[in-house]
C-alpha positions as CSV (number, residue, x, y, z in Angstrom):
1,M,-11.4,4.6,24.8
2,A,-14.7,6.4,25.1
3,M,-16.6,6.9,21.8
4,T,-17.5,10.6,21.5
5,P,-20.1,11.5,18.9
6,G,-17.4,13.2,16.8
7,K,-15.2,10.0,16.8
8,T,-18.2,7.8,15.9
9,A,-19.1,10.1,13.0
10,R,-15.5,10.1,11.7
11,L,-15.2,6.3,12.0
12,D,-18.4,6.1,9.9
13,R,-16.8,8.3,7.2
14,I,-13.7,6.0,6.8
15,G,-15.6,2.7,6.8
16,T,-19.0,1.1,6.1
17,D,-20.8,-0.8,8.9
18,G,-17.6,-1.5,10.7
19,R,-15.7,-2.8,7.7
20,F,-12.9,-0.9,5.9
21,V,-11.4,-0.7,2.4
22,T,-8.7,1.9,2.8
23,V,-6.1,2.7,0.1
24,P,-2.9,4.2,1.6
25,M,-1.0,6.4,-0.8
26,D,1.7,7.8,1.5
27,H,4.4,5.9,-0.4
28,G,5.7,9.2,-1.9
29,I,7.7,9.7,1.2
30,T,8.9,6.1,1.4
31,M,9.6,5.4,-2.3
32,G,9.2,8.7,-4.1
33,P,6.8,9.5,-7.0
34,V,6.2,5.9,-8.0
35,R,3.8,4.6,-10.6
36,G,0.2,5.4,-9.5
37,L,1.2,8.4,-7.4
38,V,2.6,10.8,-10.0
39,D,-1.0,11.7,-11.0
40,I,-2.4,10.9,-7.5
41,E,-5.6,12.9,-8.3
42,A,-6.6,10.4,-11.0
43,T,-5.7,7.4,-8.8
44,I,-7.8,8.8,-5.9
45,D,-10.7,9.3,-8.2
46,A,-10.4,5.8,-9.6
47,V,-10.2,3.9,-6.3
48,T,-13.0,5.8,-4.6
49,R,-15.2,5.3,-7.7
50,G,-14.3,1.6,-7.3
51,G,-15.6,1.6,-3.7
52,A,-12.7,2.5,-1.4
53,D,-14.2,3.7,1.9
54,S,-11.2,6.0,2.5
55,V,-7.8,7.1,1.2
56,L,-4.7,7.9,3.2
57,T,-1.8,10.3,2.5
58,Q,0.7,12.5,4.3
59,K,-0.6,16.0,5.2
60,G,1.2,17.8,2.4
61,I,-0.9,16.0,-0.2
62,A,-4.2,17.0,1.3
63,S,-5.0,19.7,-1.3
64,R,-4.6,17.0,-4.0
65,V,-7.0,14.6,-2.2
66,H,-10.1,16.8,-1.6
67,G,-12.1,17.2,-4.8
68,N,-11.0,13.8,-6.1
69,K,-12.2,11.4,-3.4
70,N,-15.9,11.2,-4.4
71,G,-17.2,11.5,-0.8
72,A,-14.9,8.9,0.6
73,G,-13.1,9.4,4.0
74,Y,-9.6,10.8,4.4
75,I,-6.9,9.6,6.7
76,V,-3.7,11.6,7.3
77,H,-0.6,9.5,8.1
78,L,1.7,11.0,10.8
79,N,5.0,9.3,10.5
80,G,7.4,8.2,7.8
81,S,10.8,7.1,6.5
82,T,12.5,6.4,3.2
83,T,13.9,3.5,1.3
84,I,17.1,5.4,0.6
85,G,17.7,6.6,4.2
86,P,19.7,4.9,6.8
87,D,16.9,2.7,8.2
88,E,13.4,2.3,6.7
89,E,12.1,0.9,10.0
90,D,12.9,4.1,11.8
91,K,9.6,5.9,11.2
92,R,9.8,9.6,12.4
93,V,6.8,11.8,13.3
94,T,5.7,13.9,10.4
95,G,2.8,15.8,11.9
96,T,0.3,16.3,14.7
97,V,-3.4,15.5,15.1
98,E,-4.0,19.2,14.9
99,D,-2.2,19.3,11.5
100,A,-4.5,16.5,10.3
101,V,-7.6,18.4,11.5
102,R,-6.4,21.4,9.4
103,A,-5.8,19.1,6.4
104,G,-9.5,18.0,6.6
105,A,-8.8,14.5,7.9
106,D,-11.5,12.1,9.3
107,A,-8.8,10.0,11.0
108,V,-5.1,9.8,11.6
109,S,-2.7,6.8,11.2
110,F,0.6,5.9,12.7
111,H,3.1,3.1,11.9
112,I,4.8,1.1,14.6
113,N,7.4,-1.7,14.2
114,V,6.8,-4.0,17.2
115,G,10.0,-5.9,18.0
116,S,12.4,-3.5,16.2
117,E,15.1,-1.4,17.9
118,H,12.8,1.6,17.2
119,E,9.9,0.1,19.1
120,P,10.5,2.1,22.4
121,D,10.3,5.5,20.6
122,Q,7.4,4.4,18.5
123,I,5.4,3.2,21.5
124,A,6.0,6.6,23.2
125,N,5.0,8.5,20.0
126,L,1.9,6.4,19.4
127,A,0.8,6.8,23.1
128,E,1.2,10.6,22.8
129,L,-0.7,10.6,19.5
130,T,-3.7,8.7,20.9
131,T,-3.9,11.1,23.8
132,E,-4.0,14.1,21.5
133,A,-6.5,12.4,19.2
134,E,-8.8,11.5,22.0
135,R,-8.9,15.1,23.1
136,L,-10.0,16.1,19.5
137,G,-12.4,13.2,18.9
138,M,-10.2,11.9,16.1
139,P,-10.0,8.1,15.3
140,V,-6.5,6.5,15.2
141,L,-5.5,3.7,12.8
142,A,-2.4,2.0,14.2
143,M,-0.3,0.2,11.6
144,A,1.3,-2.3,14.0
145,Y,3.7,-4.7,12.3
146,A,5.9,-7.4,13.9
147,R,9.3,-6.4,12.6
148,G,12.7,-6.9,14.1
149,Q,15.7,-9.1,14.2
150,G,14.7,-12.8,14.2
151,I,11.0,-12.0,14.0
152,D,8.8,-13.6,11.3
153,E,6.6,-10.8,10.0
154,H,3.7,-13.2,9.3
155,D,3.8,-15.2,12.6
156,A,0.4,-15.2,14.2
157,E,1.7,-15.0,17.7
158,S,3.8,-12.0,17.0
159,L,1.0,-10.3,15.0
160,G,-1.4,-11.0,17.9
161,H,1.1,-9.2,20.2
162,A,1.3,-6.2,17.7
163,V,-2.5,-5.7,17.5
164,R,-2.9,-6.0,21.2
165,L,-0.3,-3.4,21.8
166,A,-2.2,-1.0,19.5
167,E,-5.3,-1.5,21.6
168,E,-3.4,-1.1,24.8
169,L,-2.0,2.3,23.5
170,G,-5.5,3.6,22.6
171,A,-5.9,3.0,18.9
172,D,-9.4,2.6,17.4
173,I,-8.5,0.4,14.4
174,V,-5.4,-1.7,13.8
175,K,-3.7,-2.8,10.5
176,T,-1.2,-5.6,10.4
177,A,0.3,-8.2,8.1
178,Y,-1.7,-11.3,7.1
179,S,-0.5,-14.5,8.7
180,G,-1.1,-16.5,5.5
181,D,-4.3,-18.3,6.2
182,S,-7.7,-17.8,7.9
183,E,-7.2,-20.3,10.7
184,S,-4.0,-18.7,12.0
185,F,-5.4,-15.2,11.5
186,E,-8.3,-16.0,13.9
187,H,-5.6,-16.0,16.6
188,V,-4.6,-12.4,15.6
189,V,-8.2,-11.1,15.6
190,A,-8.9,-12.8,18.9
191,G,-6.1,-10.9,20.5
192,T,-7.9,-7.5,20.5
193,R,-11.4,-6.0,20.4
194,L,-10.3,-3.5,17.8
195,P,-11.3,-4.0,14.1
196,V,-8.3,-5.7,12.5
197,I,-7.5,-5.0,8.9
198,I,-4.6,-6.3,6.7
199,A,-1.9,-4.8,4.6
200,G,-1.7,-5.8,0.9
201,G,1.6,-7.6,1.1
202,S,3.0,-9.1,-2.1
203,P,0.6,-11.8,-3.3
204,S,1.1,-13.2,-6.8
205,G,-1.9,-11.9,-8.7
206,D,-5.4,-10.6,-8.2
207,L,-6.9,-14.0,-7.2
208,A,-4.3,-14.5,-4.5
209,T,-4.9,-11.0,-3.2
210,L,-8.7,-11.6,-3.0
211,R,-8.3,-15.0,-1.4
212,N,-6.2,-13.3,1.3
213,V,-9.0,-10.7,1.8
214,R,-11.6,-13.5,2.0
215,G,-9.4,-15.2,4.6
216,V,-9.3,-12.1,6.8
217,I,-13.1,-11.7,6.6
218,D,-13.6,-15.4,7.4
219,A,-11.3,-15.0,10.4
220,G,-13.5,-12.2,11.8
221,G,-11.3,-9.4,10.5
222,A,-12.7,-6.0,9.3
223,G,-11.1,-5.4,5.9
224,V,-8.0,-4.1,4.3
225,S,-5.6,-1.2,3.9
226,M,-4.0,-2.0,0.6
227,G,-1.6,0.4,-1.1
228,R,0.5,-0.8,-4.1
229,T,-1.6,-3.8,-4.7
230,I,-4.4,-1.4,-5.6
231,F,-2.8,1.9,-6.8
232,Q,-0.3,0.2,-9.0
233,H,-2.8,-2.1,-10.5
234,E,-3.4,-1.7,-14.3
235,D,-7.1,-1.0,-13.4
236,P,-7.2,0.5,-9.9
237,E,-11.0,1.0,-10.0
238,A,-11.7,-2.6,-10.9
239,I,-9.4,-4.2,-8.3
240,T,-10.9,-1.8,-5.6
241,A,-14.4,-2.9,-6.7
242,A,-13.4,-6.6,-6.3
243,V,-11.8,-6.1,-2.9
244,S,-14.8,-4.1,-1.8
245,G,-17.1,-7.0,-3.0
246,V,-15.3,-9.4,-0.7
247,V,-15.1,-7.1,2.3
248,H,-18.6,-5.5,2.1
249,D,-20.7,-8.1,0.3
250,E,-19.0,-11.3,1.6
251,A,-18.4,-12.2,-2.1
252,D,-16.4,-15.2,-3.2
253,P,-13.1,-14.1,-4.7
254,E,-13.7,-15.5,-8.2
255,A,-17.2,-14.0,-8.3
256,A,-15.9,-10.6,-7.1
257,M,-13.3,-10.6,-9.9
258,R,-15.9,-11.4,-12.6
259,E,-18.3,-8.8,-11.2
260,A,-15.5,-6.2,-11.4
261,G,-14.6,-7.2,-14.9
262,L,-11.2,-8.7,-14.0
263,E,-10.0,-11.9,-15.7
264,V,-9.9,-14.8,-13.3
265,E,-6.4,-16.1,-14.1
266,D,-6.5,-19.5,-12.3
């Protein structure tokens, strides 16, 4: 897709020099008002003070974001589902790019489960979204996961397919799962020219999280979009600072933790 001045400016607002530390906090739709999201204002303040480049929510939370994000970028997520509904993989459209513009967004994001039974609808929805976003000069972050019956969500081949699909449909950045190690993730990054960032996943502890982040950067990835790993941390500001150190300063995980004042547990 062509880079208009508006799109370039907005991409600069959600990242730093082509690298991204994004903290998604749209989990209120999925999981309800979980820990870290009840007082979302305080969490947004903490993670952006810690060095998050951008935060992400659904459009209805916009008024609680502005004023607390310390100059960071803002991404509005445009589909969703719940853990208590009939099928969490069945993400439904929750807004338009125009809604996101009105909410003060610098970018929009959209989740697609490649390989699931909902893939056909989600492909059509994402394709429509990127067309609308292009018209308005709005960057699109595609959250493209390999999910479906018989699919290993961390398989590098499947993840490579998911990120390539995002580029083919017109996204500007793509988020996916981590394949588990830097070597296999090189295959994922090589599958697209888009910046590739990873989800937080469920690593066991801060050091494991930061080693995953380091692996992504070593593989040529562009950063992270980490939700619960950050916003439910006992010190969201410190873990954000540590993640930011690895992503933006090429820091070693242990050094990044010490610098952020976190105890290196291993």
